C-alpha positions in Angstrom: 14.1 16.6 11.4 11.5 19.2 11.1 8.8 20.0 13.6 5.6 21.9 13.0 3.2 22.9 15.4 0.0 25.2 14.6 -2.9 25.8 17.1 -6.3 27.5 16.1 -9.1 28.4 18.3 -12.7 27.5 17.1 -16.1 29.1 18.4 -17.5 25.6 18.7 -17.8 23.5 21.7 -14.7 21.0 22.4 -16.9 17.9 21.7 -18.1 19.3 18.2 -14.6 19.8 17.0 -13.4 16.6 18.5 -16.2 14.7 16.5 -14.9 16.0 13.3 -11.4 15.1 14.0 -12.0 11.8 15.4 -14.1 10.8 12.2 -11.0 10.0 10.4 -12.7 8.3 7.4 -14.9 11.4 6.9 -13.3 14.4 5.0 -16.4 16.3 4.2 -14.5 19.6 5.6 -12.1 19.2 2.3 -13.8 21.3 -0.2 -14.9 18.9 -3.1 -13.0 15.9 -1.9 -15.5 14.1 0.1 -17.0 11.9 -2.6 -13.6 10.9 -4.1 -12.2 9.7 -0.9 -12.3 6.0 0.0 -11.6 4.3 3.1 -10.2 0.8 4.2 -10.7 -0.5 7.7 -12.1 1.1 10.8 -10.5 2.6 13.9 -6.6 2.4 14.4 -5.1 1.0 11.2 -7.6 2.2 8.7 -6.4 3.9 5.8 -8.1 6.9 3.9 -7.0 7.2 0.2 -7.1 10.9 -1.0 -6.8 11.5 -4.8 -4.3 14.2 -5.7 -3.8 14.7 -9.4 -2.4 11.3 -10.7 -1.5 10.0 -7.1 -3.4 8.6 -4.2 -2.1 9.9 -0.9 -2.4 7.0 1.9 -3.2 8.4 5.3 -3.2 5.9 8.1 -4.8 6.3 11.4 -2.3 5.1 14.1 -3.9 5.7 17.2 -7.1 7.6 18.5 -7.3 8.4 22.1 -11.1 9.3 23.1 -10.0 10.5 26.6 -7.5 13.1 25.5 -9.3 13.8 22.4 -6.1 13.1 20.1 -5.5 11.2 17.1 -2.2 10.2 15.5 -1.8 9.3 11.9 0.9 8.9 9.2 1.2 9.1 5.4 3.2 6.2 4.4 2.9 6.6 0.8 2.5 9.5 -1.7 3.1 12.3 0.8 1.8 15.3 -1.2 4.5 17.8 0.1 8.4 17.4 -0.1 8.9 15.5 3.3 9.2 11.8 4.1 8.6 10.1 7.5 5.5 12.1 8.2 3.8 11.6 11.4 1.1 14.0 12.7 -1.0 14.5 15.7 -4.3 16.3 16.2 -5.4 17.3 19.7 -8.7 19.1 20.6 -8.8 20.9 23.9 -11.5 23.4 25.3 -10.6 27.0 24.9 -12.8 29.3 27.2 -16.4 28.6 25.6 -15.0 27.2 22.5 -12.2 24.8 21.4 -8.8 24.7 20.4 -6.9 22.2 17.8 -3.4 21.7 18.0 -1.8 20.1 14.9 1.7 19.0 14.8 4.0 16.7 13.0 7.6 15.5 12.5 9.2 15.0 9.3 12.2 14.9 7.2 12.8 17.2 4.3 13.0 15.4 1.1 14.9 17.4 -1.8 14.1 20.7 0.2 15.5 22.6 3.1 14.2 22.2 6.5 12.9 25.8 6.4 11.0 25.2 3.0 9.6 21.9 4.4 8.5 23.7 7.4 6.9 26.5 5.6 5.1 24.2 3.2 3.8 22.1 6.0 2.7 25.1 8.0 0.9 26.5 5.0 -0.9 23.5 4.4 -2.1 23.3 8.0 -3.2 26.9 8.0 -5.3 26.1 4.7 -6.8 22.9 6.1 -7.6 24.5 9.5 -9.5 27.3 7.4 -11.6 24.5 5.6 -12.4 22.9 9.1 -13.4 26.5 10.2 -15.4 27.0 7.0 -17.3 23.5 7.6 -18.2 24.2 11.3 -19.9 27.4 10.4 
């Protein structure tokens, strides 16, 4: 099993970052993707469908904890990187005058080594954190 954790600080208030993370069905922060994503359901149990080439990634919101500013989600179908059993947590905390996002997951390598799986997930998190940062500017 692979565990990946990435944290990043933002120059926006905790509540602003939390509102973005908590709005699971809204992916305006992914460049060029918002109009192509569809959502079924609302709140925990909802699924967002993100087209990636010929596949459609299914991301399911498992839990949303307003008091802890934390969401948990899984990718039960069409994981877009070489892992299986993917479960992630995104947590927002205050950090000085700004905020901190901690994004972590557990997963199993699928056709790759643990080191390669970790490197791939870490690289994707870094890229997506950059998109969130750009969106919040």
